[in-house]
MITIKOL-944159 format. One record per residue (C-alpha): residue number from 1; y, z, x. Coordinates in Angstrom, 3 decimals, padded with zeros to 6 digits, m for minus. Example, Ala and Ser with C-alpha at 12.3 -4.5 7.8 and 13.67 -1.06 7.14 Angstrom:
<atoms>
atom nr:1	north:m004.500	up:007.800	east:012.300
atom nr:2	north:m001.060	up:007.140	east:013.670
</atoms>
This chain:
<atoms>
atom nr:1	north:000.000	up:000.000	east:000.000
atom nr:2	north:003.565	up:m000.649	east:001.065
atom nr:3	north:006.905	up:000.911	east:000.324
atom nr:4	north:009.168	up:m001.864	east:m000.901
atom nr:5	north:012.930	up:m002.199	east:m000.589
atom nr:6	north:014.817	up:m001.479	east:m003.805
atom nr:7	north:017.548	up:m003.856	east:m004.939
atom nr:8	north:020.784	up:m002.124	east:m005.885
atom nr:9	north:023.643	up:m002.869	east:m008.247
atom nr:10	north:025.263	up:m006.133	east:m007.206
atom nr:11	north:022.016	up:m007.982	east:m006.507
atom nr:12	north:021.866	up:m010.852	east:m009.036
atom nr:13	north:018.142	up:m010.315	east:m009.697
atom nr:14	north:018.995	up:m007.111	east:m011.596
atom nr:15	north:020.831	up:m009.206	east:m014.194
atom nr:16	north:018.141	up:m011.864	east:m014.676
atom nr:17	north:015.476	up:m011.930	east:m017.358
atom nr:18	north:011.932	up:m011.748	east:m016.086
atom nr:19	north:009.085	up:m014.217	east:m016.555
atom nr:20	north:006.025	up:m013.188	east:m018.611
atom nr:21	north:002.865	up:m012.574	east:m016.598
atom nr:22	north:000.303	up:m015.279	east:m017.381
atom nr:23	north:m002.641	up:m013.957	east:m015.376
atom nr:24	north:m003.746	up:m010.686	east:m013.803
atom nr:25	north:m004.380	up:m011.481	east:m010.137
atom nr:26	north:m005.184	up:m009.460	east:m007.037
atom nr:27	north:m001.612	up:m010.154	east:m005.874
atom nr:28	north:m000.299	up:m008.618	east:m009.101
atom nr:29	north:m002.539	up:m005.562	east:m008.670
atom nr:30	north:m001.204	up:m005.147	east:m005.121
atom nr:31	north:002.371	up:m005.448	east:m006.405
atom nr:32	north:001.702	up:m002.713	east:m008.985
atom nr:33	north:000.181	up:m000.413	east:m006.334
atom nr:34	north:003.174	up:m001.048	east:m004.049
atom nr:35	north:005.575	up:m000.363	east:m006.925
atom nr:36	north:003.914	up:002.996	east:m007.645
atom nr:37	north:004.063	up:003.861	east:m003.928
atom nr:38	north:007.738	up:002.873	east:m003.776
atom nr:39	north:008.601	up:004.786	east:m006.956
atom nr:40	north:006.884	up:007.944	east:m005.673
atom nr:41	north:008.540	up:007.641	east:m002.260
atom nr:42	north:011.972	up:007.208	east:m003.883
atom nr:43	north:011.239	up:010.131	east:m006.237
atom nr:44	north:011.605	up:008.154	east:m009.429
atom nr:45	north:009.656	up:008.095	east:m012.676
atom nr:46	north:009.945	up:004.385	east:m013.450
atom nr:47	north:010.363	up:001.128	east:m011.566
atom nr:48	north:010.640	up:m002.434	east:m012.858
atom nr:49	north:009.748	up:m005.593	east:m010.926
atom nr:50	north:013.366	up:m006.824	east:m010.571
atom nr:51	north:014.212	up:m003.589	east:m008.779
atom nr:52	north:011.914	up:m004.690	east:m005.942
atom nr:53	north:013.118	up:m008.289	east:m006.021
atom nr:54	north:010.385	up:m009.726	east:m008.243
atom nr:55	north:010.634	up:m011.739	east:m011.450
atom nr:56	north:007.366	up:m010.730	east:m013.145
atom nr:57	north:007.739	up:m008.986	east:m016.515
atom nr:58	north:006.174	up:m005.679	east:m015.518
atom nr:59	north:007.081	up:m002.090	east:m014.804
atom nr:60	north:005.406	up:001.118	east:m013.701
atom nr:61	north:006.078	up:004.595	east:m015.055
atom nr:62	north:004.717	up:008.023	east:m014.219
atom nr:63	north:005.655	up:011.140	east:m016.119
atom nr:64	north:003.772	up:014.423	east:m015.731
atom nr:65	north:001.155	up:012.781	east:m013.526
atom nr:66	north:000.303	up:010.123	east:m016.132
atom nr:67	north:000.670	up:006.641	east:m014.595
atom nr:68	north:001.444	up:003.788	east:m016.959
atom nr:69	north:001.563	up:000.059	east:m016.192
atom nr:70	north:003.405	up:m002.083	east:m018.731
atom nr:71	north:002.952	up:m005.834	east:m018.391
atom nr:72	north:004.879	up:m008.109	east:m020.773
atom nr:73	north:006.082	up:m005.096	east:m022.788
atom nr:74	north:007.873	up:m005.433	east:m026.094
atom nr:75	north:009.352	up:m002.751	east:m028.299
atom nr:76	north:007.845	up:m002.976	east:m031.791
atom nr:77	north:009.559	up:m000.004	east:m033.448
atom nr:78	north:012.531	up:002.250	east:m032.755
atom nr:79	north:013.561	up:005.395	east:m034.618
atom nr:80	north:015.852	up:008.374	east:m034.304
atom nr:81	north:018.590	up:008.878	east:m031.742
atom nr:82	north:018.839	up:011.006	east:m028.639
atom nr:83	north:021.425	up:011.313	east:m025.909
atom nr:84	north:020.403	up:012.277	east:m022.377
atom nr:85	north:021.539	up:011.775	east:m018.828
atom nr:86	north:020.057	up:008.781	east:m017.039
atom nr:87	north:020.038	up:007.641	east:m013.461
atom nr:88	north:018.509	up:004.601	east:m011.795
atom nr:89	north:016.826	up:003.984	east:m008.460
atom nr:90	north:018.950	up:000.820	east:m008.229
atom nr:91	north:022.216	up:002.739	east:m008.691
atom nr:92	north:021.717	up:005.834	east:m006.502
atom nr:93	north:023.738	up:008.959	east:m007.247
atom nr:94	north:025.301	up:007.587	east:m010.458
atom nr:95	north:024.388	up:009.379	east:m013.695
atom nr:96	north:025.627	up:009.160	east:m017.264
atom nr:97	north:024.683	up:010.222	east:m020.769
atom nr:98	north:023.079	up:007.354	east:m022.672
atom nr:99	north:022.216	up:007.310	east:m026.357
atom nr:100	north:018.934	up:005.558	east:m027.170
atom nr:101	north:016.328	up:005.652	east:m029.915
atom nr:102	north:014.337	up:008.884	east:m029.594
atom nr:103	north:010.977	up:007.303	east:m030.485
atom nr:104	north:009.530	up:003.871	east:m029.759
atom nr:105	north:006.307	up:001.950	east:m030.174
atom nr:106	north:005.679	up:m000.462	east:m027.314
atom nr:107	north:003.039	up:m003.158	east:m027.011
atom nr:108	north:002.050	up:m004.159	east:m023.484
atom nr:109	north:m000.831	up:m005.343	east:m021.370
atom nr:110	north:m002.630	up:m003.248	east:m018.757
atom nr:111	north:m003.975	up:m004.286	east:m015.342
atom nr:112	north:m007.268	up:m005.355	east:m016.923
atom nr:113	north:m005.466	up:m007.786	east:m019.223
atom nr:114	north:m006.028	up:m005.637	east:m022.319
atom nr:115	north:m003.247	up:m005.358	east:m024.881
atom nr:116	north:m002.421	up:m001.835	east:m026.000
atom nr:117	north:000.265	up:000.027	east:m027.923
atom nr:118	north:001.873	up:003.300	east:m026.942
atom nr:119	north:003.826	up:005.584	east:m029.257
atom nr:120	north:006.391	up:007.371	east:m027.146
atom nr:121	north:008.998	up:010.034	east:m027.730
atom nr:122	north:011.613	up:011.867	east:m025.670
atom nr:123	north:011.432	up:011.160	east:m021.902
atom nr:124	north:008.618	up:008.581	east:m022.076
atom nr:125	north:010.448	up:006.669	east:m024.820
atom nr:126	north:013.662	up:006.749	east:m022.783
atom nr:127	north:011.865	up:005.612	east:m019.634
atom nr:128	north:010.093	up:002.743	east:m021.430
atom nr:129	north:013.402	up:001.548	east:m022.884
atom nr:130	north:015.162	up:001.847	east:m019.520
atom nr:131	north:012.460	up:m000.173	east:m017.715
atom nr:132	north:012.212	up:m002.816	east:m020.459
atom nr:133	north:015.994	up:m003.169	east:m020.234
atom nr:134	north:015.539	up:m003.948	east:m016.520
atom nr:135	north:013.105	up:m006.709	east:m017.492
atom nr:136	north:015.838	up:m008.196	east:m019.697
atom nr:137	north:018.566	up:m007.965	east:m017.046
atom nr:138	north:020.217	up:m004.922	east:m018.607
atom nr:139	north:021.267	up:m001.672	east:m016.903
atom nr:140	north:021.960	up:001.782	east:m018.319
atom nr:141	north:025.639	up:001.304	east:m017.424
atom nr:142	north:025.805	up:m001.357	east:m020.162
atom nr:143	north:025.483	up:001.386	east:m022.787
atom nr:144	north:028.549	up:003.270	east:m021.590
atom nr:145	north:032.046	up:003.100	east:m023.029
atom nr:146	north:034.497	up:000.977	east:m021.055
atom nr:147	north:036.107	up:004.123	east:m019.639
atom nr:148	north:032.833	up:005.726	east:m018.532
atom nr:149	north:031.463	up:002.442	east:m017.164
atom nr:150	north:034.683	up:001.909	east:m015.168
atom nr:151	north:034.444	up:005.447	east:m013.749
atom nr:152	north:030.794	up:004.932	east:m012.775
atom nr:153	north:031.524	up:001.563	east:m011.147
atom nr:154	north:034.470	up:003.055	east:m009.241
atom nr:155	north:032.178	up:005.778	east:m007.894
atom nr:156	north:029.554	up:003.137	east:m007.023
atom nr:157	north:032.085	up:001.012	east:m005.094
atom nr:158	north:032.723	up:003.979	east:m002.812
atom nr:159	north:029.090	up:004.046	east:m001.712
atom nr:160	north:027.817	up:000.480	east:m002.049
atom nr:161	north:028.580	up:m000.185	east:001.643
atom nr:162	north:025.531	up:001.983	east:002.405
atom nr:163	north:023.408	up:m000.856	east:000.998
atom nr:164	north:024.213	up:m004.101	east:002.887
atom nr:165	north:022.857	up:m007.139	east:001.087
atom nr:166	north:022.417	up:m004.955	east:m002.016
atom nr:167	north:019.191	up:m003.554	east:m000.558
atom nr:168	north:018.122	up:000.077	east:m000.422
atom nr:169	north:015.706	up:000.317	east:002.499
atom nr:170	north:013.577	up:002.923	east:000.790
atom nr:171	north:010.976	up:003.246	east:003.552
atom nr:172	north:013.697	up:004.093	east:006.091
atom nr:173	north:015.294	up:006.887	east:004.065
atom nr:174	north:014.913	up:010.351	east:005.496
atom nr:175	north:013.433	up:013.121	east:003.339
atom nr:176	north:016.944	up:014.578	east:003.100
atom nr:177	north:018.343	up:011.271	east:001.786
atom nr:178	north:015.536	up:010.967	east:m000.745
atom nr:179	north:016.129	up:014.556	east:m001.871
atom nr:180	north:019.871	up:013.904	east:m002.198
atom nr:181	north:019.175	up:010.863	east:m004.389
atom nr:182	north:016.804	up:012.844	east:m006.593
atom nr:183	north:018.362	up:014.143	east:m009.761
atom nr:184	north:016.912	up:017.075	east:m011.705
atom nr:185	north:015.855	up:014.708	east:m014.514
atom nr:186	north:014.573	up:012.264	east:m011.873
atom nr:187	north:015.555	up:008.632	east:m011.814
atom nr:188	north:014.186	up:005.780	east:m013.820
</atoms>
């Protein structure tokens, strides 16, 4: 397994829609394993393919030790509302309250090519929505008011020079840097 570089805000791939996966291959399985390794190393709870520079419609999530691979996910149902603070491995050290549906039903495919549905609430529902947004070229900042988005982007501009080429060299980060990036709610 390899720790991959994470693309940060400003990289055009984060604003592109992904391409549906047509076939489960060994290369795809390796990508998923590398994504889990990268997500764990960066101390996140979710990671979408565009965040590691890939265009496949897939993401990985792990909450409370329960790994979840979502390939070609689609949200079938949304209900309720909940506001909570979100962060993103592609926008280090920037956090904001985002209102999203509290509960979702998502249909996806697993690494064996089987279609399944997951009913999610609270943190898992939020994480699924956040990662599926990545697959559609959307970021959590897009949900903020103009004022809050401007404040977040101003803060980001002060630190984006740390990421030349819009790349976060995750494998090279020291434990102290990784700990500094980690937020109590963890990053998606």
